[in-house]
C-alpha positions as a Markdown table, in Angstrom:
| # | Residue | x | y | z |
|---|---|---|---|---|
| 1 | Gln | 33.8 | -20.4 | 8.5 |
| 2 | Val | 35.6 | -23.2 | 6.8 |
| 3 | Gln | 34.3 | -26.7 | 6.6 |
| 4 | Leu | 36.8 | -29.7 | 6.2 |
| 5 | Val | 35.7 | -33.3 | 5.2 |
| 6 | Glu | 37.9 | -36.3 | 5.2 |
| 7 | Ser | 38.1 | -39.2 | 3.4 |
| 8 | Gly | 40.2 | -42.5 | 2.9 |
| 9 | Gly | 40.3 | -44.4 | 6.0 |
| 10 | Gly | 39.9 | -47.7 | 6.5 |
| 11 | Leu | 41.6 | -51.2 | 7.6 |
| 12 | Val | 44.8 | -52.1 | 6.4 |
| 13 | Gln | 47.4 | -54.7 | 7.1 |
| 14 | Ala | 50.9 | -53.7 | 8.7 |
| 15 | Gly | 53.4 | -52.8 | 6.4 |
| 16 | Gly | 50.5 | -51.7 | 4.0 |
| 17 | Ser | 49.6 | -48.0 | 2.6 |
| 18 | Leu | 46.7 | -45.9 | 2.8 |
| 19 | Arg | 46.1 | -42.2 | 1.4 |
| 20 | Leu | 43.9 | -39.9 | 3.4 |
| 21 | Ser | 42.1 | -36.8 | 1.7 |
| 22 | Cys | 40.6 | -33.8 | 3.1 |
| 23 | Ala | 38.8 | -31.3 | 0.9 |
| 24 | Ala | 38.0 | -27.7 | 2.4 |
| 25 | Ser | 35.1 | -25.2 | 1.5 |
| 26 | Gly | 33.7 | -22.3 | 2.7 |
| 27 | Arg | 36.4 | -19.3 | 3.4 |
| 28 | Ile | 39.2 | -21.1 | 1.6 |
| 29 | Phe | 41.0 | -18.0 | 0.8 |
| 30 | Ser | 41.5 | -17.6 | 4.3 |
| 31 | Ile | 43.2 | -20.9 | 4.9 |
| 32 | Lys | 46.8 | -20.9 | 6.0 |
| 33 | Ala | 48.4 | -24.1 | 7.2 |
| 34 | Met | 46.4 | -27.3 | 7.0 |
| 35 | Gly | 47.6 | -30.6 | 8.5 |
| 36 | Trp | 46.6 | -34.1 | 10.1 |
| 37 | Tyr | 46.4 | -35.0 | 13.8 |
| 38 | Arg | 45.6 | -38.4 | 15.2 |
| 39 | Gln | 44.1 | -39.7 | 18.5 |
| 40 | Ala | 44.1 | -43.2 | 19.6 |
| 41 | Pro | 41.7 | -44.8 | 22.4 |
| 42 | Gly | 43.2 | -43.5 | 25.6 |
| 43 | Lys | 45.5 | -41.2 | 24.3 |
| 44 | Gln | 46.1 | -37.7 | 23.7 |
| 45 | Arg | 45.6 | -36.1 | 20.1 |
| 46 | Glu | 49.0 | -35.6 | 18.6 |
| 47 | Leu | 50.4 | -33.6 | 15.5 |
| 48 | Val | 50.9 | -36.2 | 12.6 |
| 49 | Ala | 52.1 | -33.3 | 9.8 |
| 50 | Val | 51.3 | -30.0 | 8.9 |
| 51 | Ile | 52.3 | -28.0 | 5.6 |
| 52 | Ser | 51.8 | -24.4 | 5.2 |
| 53 | Arg | 50.3 | -22.7 | 2.1 |
| 54 | Ser | 53.7 | -22.2 | 0.6 |
| 55 | Gly | 54.5 | -26.3 | 0.8 |
| 56 | Gly | 56.5 | -26.2 | 3.8 |
| 57 | Thr | 56.1 | -29.2 | 6.0 |
| 58 | Asn | 56.5 | -30.6 | 9.7 |
| 59 | Tyr | 56.1 | -34.2 | 11.0 |
| 60 | Gly | 55.6 | -35.5 | 14.1 |
| 61 | Gly | 58.3 | -37.8 | 15.3 |
| 62 | Ser | 56.7 | -41.5 | 14.9 |
| 63 | Val | 55.7 | -40.9 | 11.5 |
| 64 | Lys | 58.8 | -39.1 | 9.8 |
| 65 | Gly | 60.1 | -41.1 | 6.8 |
| 66 | Arg | 56.9 | -43.2 | 6.3 |
| 67 | Phe | 54.4 | -40.3 | 6.1 |
| 68 | Thr | 54.0 | -37.8 | 3.2 |
| 69 | Ile | 51.7 | -34.6 | 3.7 |
| 70 | Ser | 50.9 | -32.6 | 0.3 |
| 71 | Arg | 48.4 | -30.0 | -0.5 |
| 72 | Asp | 46.9 | -29.2 | -3.9 |
| 73 | Asn | 45.8 | -25.5 | -3.3 |
| 74 | Ala | 44.0 | -25.2 | -6.4 |
| 75 | Lys | 41.5 | -28.0 | -5.1 |
| 76 | Asn | 41.6 | -26.9 | -1.4 |
| 77 | Thr | 42.7 | -30.4 | -0.6 |
| 78 | Val | 45.3 | -32.0 | 1.6 |
| 79 | Tyr | 46.3 | -35.3 | 1.4 |
| 80 | Leu | 48.2 | -38.0 | 3.8 |
| 81 | Gln | 50.1 | -40.8 | 2.3 |
| 82 | Met | 51.1 | -43.2 | 4.6 |
| 83 | Ser | 53.1 | -46.1 | 4.4 |
| 84 | Ser | 54.8 | -48.9 | 6.2 |
| 85 | Leu | 51.8 | -48.7 | 8.6 |
| 86 | Asn | 51.9 | -50.5 | 12.0 |
| 87 | Pro | 49.6 | -51.1 | 14.5 |
| 88 | Glu | 50.5 | -48.3 | 16.5 |
| 89 | Asp | 49.1 | -46.0 | 13.6 |
| 90 | Thr | 45.9 | -47.1 | 14.3 |
| 91 | Ala | 43.7 | -44.0 | 15.6 |
| 92 | Val | 41.2 | -41.9 | 14.4 |
| 93 | Tyr | 42.8 | -39.1 | 12.0 |
| 94 | Tyr | 41.6 | -35.5 | 11.8 |
| 95 | Cys | 42.1 | -32.9 | 9.5 |
| 96 | Gln | 42.8 | -29.4 | 10.8 |
| 97 | Cys | 43.4 | -26.0 | 9.2 |
| 98 | Thr | 44.2 | -22.5 | 10.5 |
| 99 | Ala | 42.4 | -19.7 | 8.8 |
| 100 | Asp | 42.0 | -16.1 | 8.8 |
| 101 | Thr | 38.6 | -15.9 | 9.5 |
| 102 | Gly | 39.0 | -12.7 | 11.6 |
| 103 | Pro | 40.7 | -13.8 | 14.1 |
| 104 | Ile | 42.8 | -16.7 | 13.0 |
| 105 | Ala | 40.9 | -19.9 | 14.2 |
| 106 | Ala | 41.4 | -23.6 | 13.9 |
| 107 | Tyr | 38.9 | -25.7 | 12.3 |
| 108 | Trp | 38.6 | -29.5 | 12.4 |
| 109 | Gly | 37.3 | -32.2 | 10.4 |
| 110 | Gln | 34.9 | -35.0 | 11.8 |
| 111 | Gly | 37.7 | -37.5 | 11.8 |
| 112 | Thr | 38.2 | -40.8 | 10.1 |
| 113 | Gln | 39.1 | -44.2 | 11.4 |
| 114 | Val | 42.4 | -46.0 | 10.6 |
| 115 | Thr | 43.0 | -49.4 | 11.8 |
| 116 | Val | 45.8 | -51.5 | 10.9 |
| 117 | Ser | 45.8 | -55.1 | 11.6 |
| 118 | Ser | 48.9 | -56.9 | 12.6 |
């Protein structure tokens, strides 16, 4: 099993920046991709960004150019640097990873609230 713990959420004004962190523990050697999803009230959960173990990245369309995902494999941690935040970015942000724990499975963190005020 893999456990994920997010940190770094909070309240920020529009135009501001925030960095989220997600630390993995457990069967970390089995982790493949790590990423971030978000869910706003009344909306479906959506992809924010994902990064492979080798560093390849993919971003959701609404955050391209504003958010940057990075990963420190030595620390088993994934980061999400968010810039030029706007109220539409307000959501609960969830860390997620896929891990080969026999079979390949997805694991989720508990979520961290990001609120952007106008």
